[in-house]
C-alpha positions as a Python dict, from the first residue, in 0.01 Angstrom:
ca = {
    (1, 'M'): (0, 0, 0),
    (2, 'A'): (157, 168, 282),
    (3, 'I'): (123, 37, 649),
    (4, 'K'): (-25, 278, 906),
    (5, 'L'): (239, 423, 1174),
    (6, 'E'): (-19, 318, 1444),
    (7, 'T'): (8, -35, 1316),
    (8, 'V'): (377, -53, 1285),
    (9, 'E'): (395, 57, 1631),
    (10, 'R'): (148, -167, 1765),
    (11, 'C'): (350, -486, 1644),
    (12, 'R'): (659, -308, 1786),
    (13, 'A'): (504, -274, 2121),
    (14, 'A'): (382, -633, 2111),
    (15, 'F'): (725, -748, 2007),
    (16, 'D'): (895, -576, 2287),
    (17, 'V'): (671, -694, 2551),
    (18, 'L'): (646, -1043, 2428),
    (19, 'S'): (1032, -1051, 2405),
    (20, 'I'): (1029, -984, 2781),
    (21, 'L'): (749, -1200, 2899),
    (22, 'L'): (860, -1510, 2713),
    (23, 'D'): (1225, -1418, 2748),
    (24, 'R'): (1312, -1502, 2378),
    (25, 'E'): (1235, -1366, 2058),
    (26, 'P'): (844, -1421, 2001),
    (27, 'S'): (728, -1550, 1658),
    (28, 'Q'): (560, -1385, 1382),
    (29, 'R'): (230, -1545, 1482),
    (30, 'E'): (256, -1437, 1842),
    (31, 'V'): (322, -1069, 1746),
    (32, 'S'): (61, -1070, 1495),
    (33, 'K'): (-189, -1225, 1746),
    (34, 'A'): (-121, -973, 2016),
    (35, 'A'): (-74, -674, 1787),
    (36, 'G'): (-406, -755, 1619),
    (37, 'A'): (-242, -747, 1315),
    (38, 'S'): (-256, -965, 971),
    (39, 'S'): (34, -1211, 934),
    (40, 'S'): (145, -1041, 603),
    (41, 'T'): (142, -687, 804),
    (42, 'V'): (381, -847, 1065),
    (43, 'S'): (583, -1033, 821),
    (44, 'S'): (651, -706, 617),
    (45, 'V'): (791, -516, 932),
    (46, 'W'): (966, -804, 1053),
    (47, 'D'): (1306, -707, 971),
    (48, 'E'): (1268, -369, 1157),
    (49, 'L'): (1132, -532, 1451),
    (50, 'T'): (1417, -801, 1486),
    (51, 'A'): (1694, -556, 1383),
    (52, 'D'): (2013, -511, 1593),
    (53, 'D'): (2115, -191, 1490),
    (54, 'T'): (1976, 119, 1371),
    (55, 'D'): (2115, 264, 1036),
    (56, 'D'): (2374, 485, 1191),
    (57, 'G'): (2519, 205, 1376),
    (58, 'R'): (2377, 308, 1753),
    (59, 'P'): (2226, -5, 1924),
    (60, 'V'): (1847, 10, 1913),
    (61, 'Q'): (1655, 84, 2250),
    (62, 'V'): (1628, -245, 2438),
    (63, 'A'): (1313, -359, 2573),
    (64, 'A'): (1297, -438, 2929),
    (65, 'S'): (1106, -477, 3261),
    (66, 'R'): (1134, -117, 3425),
    (67, 'S'): (984, 63, 3723),
    (68, 'C'): (760, 330, 3683),
    (69, 'L'): (874, 649, 3795),
    (70, 'C'): (543, 742, 3916),
    (71, 'C'): (413, 401, 4110),
    (72, 'R'): (728, 243, 4101),
    (73, 'K'): (563, -84, 3982),
    (74, 'P'): (741, -278, 3718),
    (75, 'F'): (621, -294, 3371),
    (76, 'P'): (711, -378, 3035),
    (77, 'S'): (901, -63, 2878),
    (78, 'R'): (982, -50, 2498),
    (79, 'S'): (1275, 140, 2566),
    (80, 'A'): (1513, 322, 2818),
    (81, 'G'): (1305, 646, 2780),
    (82, 'H'): (972, 466, 2841),
    (83, 'R'): (958, 522, 3233),
    (84, 'I'): (614, 583, 3305),
    (85, 'C'): (367, 273, 3290),
    (86, 'P'): (52, 275, 3102),
    (87, 'R'): (-174, 285, 3409),
    (88, 'C'): (9, 603, 3534),
    (89, 'K'): (-11, 774, 3161),
    (90, 'A'): (-411, 677, 3194),
    (91, 'L'): (-455, 899, 3524),
    (92, 'E'): (-642, 1218, 3457),
    (93, 'A'): (-325, 1429, 3623),
    (94, 'W'): (-104, 1285, 3345),
    (95, 'Q'): (-334, 1371, 3088),
    (96, 'A'): (-410, 1718, 3201),
    (97, 'G'): (-31, 1807, 3106),
    (98, 'V'): (330, 1756, 3258),
    (99, 'A'): (291, 2088, 3471),
    (100, 'D'): (-21, 1935, 3664),
    (101, 'F'): (150, 1591, 3739),
    (102, 'A'): (386, 1568, 4011),
    (103, 'V'): (578, 1227, 4126),
    (104, 'T'): (604, 1236, 4525),
    (105, 'M'): (853, 1054, 4715),
    (106, 'S'): (843, 958, 5086),
    (107, 'L'): (1167, 943, 5263),
}
């Protein structure tokens, strides 16, 4: 039986956030609990979650605490391309579309 992509993404996000919060590699049990996935599901995707390199030799995107480009508050980011926090993405302006969303900065 194939694992749904949504479940794999939840496991990956849980692994990344826990790695940042715990400052170590989380256990399969911790990821299972945080992702709301069965231990067998986490076990089947564990190699993908803990891989150091992609298939083409490039480094995997590293999870880290980053500042949101909208509110400037730190949040657990999955990768270098993940720069808007979940709270800001939930804003009506963000969900209305990029053309309607603007980041303002005061100097």
